C-alpha positions, 0 to 999 in steps of 0.5 A: 347438857341435860339437867340431871347430869348438871346436878350430879356434877354440881354435887360431886364437885361440892361434895369433894370440898366438903368431905375432904376425902383421903385419896390413897395414891400409888403413883410414879415419883415423876408426878407424885408431887403434882398429884398431891398438889392437885388433890389439895387444889380440888379440896381432897387430901392425898396420901402417897404410901407405897410400901407393901407392908403398909398399903393395905392398912392405908387403903382401908382408911381412904375413900378412893384408891388411885393407881398408876403403872408409870415408872413401875417397880417390883415393890409398886406392882406388889403394893398396887395389888395388895391395895386393890385387894383391900379396896375391893374387900371394903368397897372402896372405889379404884381407878388405875392408869394404864401407863405404858401398856401399849409399849411394855408386855410386862405392864400389859400382862399385869394390867389385864390380870389386875383388871380381871381380879380387882374390877376397878371402877375406872380404867384410864389410859390413852387410846393406844394403851386401852386398845392394847388392853382390849386386844386390839392392834396398836401402834407403839409410840412410847407412852404416848398415843399414836396420832392415827389412833386418837378419838375423833368425830369420824371414829367416835361411834366405833370406839364407843362400841368397842371400848363400851363392849369391853367396859360392860364385859368387865364391869368397869368404866373406861376413860380414854384421854386425848384431844377428845376424851372418851368416857364409857361404861357400855351404857352411857358414853361422853365425848369431851372436847375441852382442853389445850395443847398447853397442858402438854408443857407440864409433865404428869397431867395424865397422872393428875387426871387419874387422881382427880378421877379418884377424888370424884369417885370418892363422892359417888356414894353420897349422890343418888344415881351418880355413876363412875362415868360422872366422876370421870367427866367431872375430872376431865372438865376440871383439869381441861377447863382449868388448863384452858383458863391458865393458857395465857400465863403460858404465853406471857410468862412460860411453862413454870408459871403455867404450872402454878396457874393450872393449880390455881385455876383448879383450886378456884374453878366453880361447878357452874363454870365447869358446866357452862364451859363444858364441850360435849360432842 
């Protein structure tokens, strides 16, 4: 990892804890508690308002907006667009998690419309969800990515080109999560090979990654030459290295204890450890 990137990641990590940014999350009720707790663990402050009548006002007080299409409702769809418009108006960074766009035409239509209008800083999803948004053929597998479509060492250059082209055309950064994460803005691409299957034993880890990205995005303006891709990279490393460190607890005590241990590790991990343990392909 080159020294400038190390410095940016260290500053992003420390600035979140120092600034304690308020992150407005409109997410699904399945993961709302975990998203709130992981933001607290990294040093940010969560607010989970989702009523259409108040989200504009709440977003205006926040440092980042993290949105999620999981378990969607009419009210949440309306609220996300209202909040997104306020964030765009005020220059507040936005990340949207494209949950289910590979298996729901309604979510896919909404996601494309939202991206075209709001131009969020980051669009996040698994590879299948992102392929759908990019108008590529995809294998429907519920909200999970198809094994055949995952990023690997053999296809990573192809995905970097395809997703990078979409990112450039739409002015966004793409975060494709999976066993190997791809982060690209069309100019710079990162491939992150950290993580563990143990993370799949806890529901909502993808949602947690989304709000961690929001927290990291909130710190970008305070750091010279920092980019949304840096925020995505920091979020991936925080969650995935913490998941690796907590894994022995899963083996020894079970999934419930692993859930708690994951939050413990996020709250304790240092920037130096993130950099030392990062696996970038």
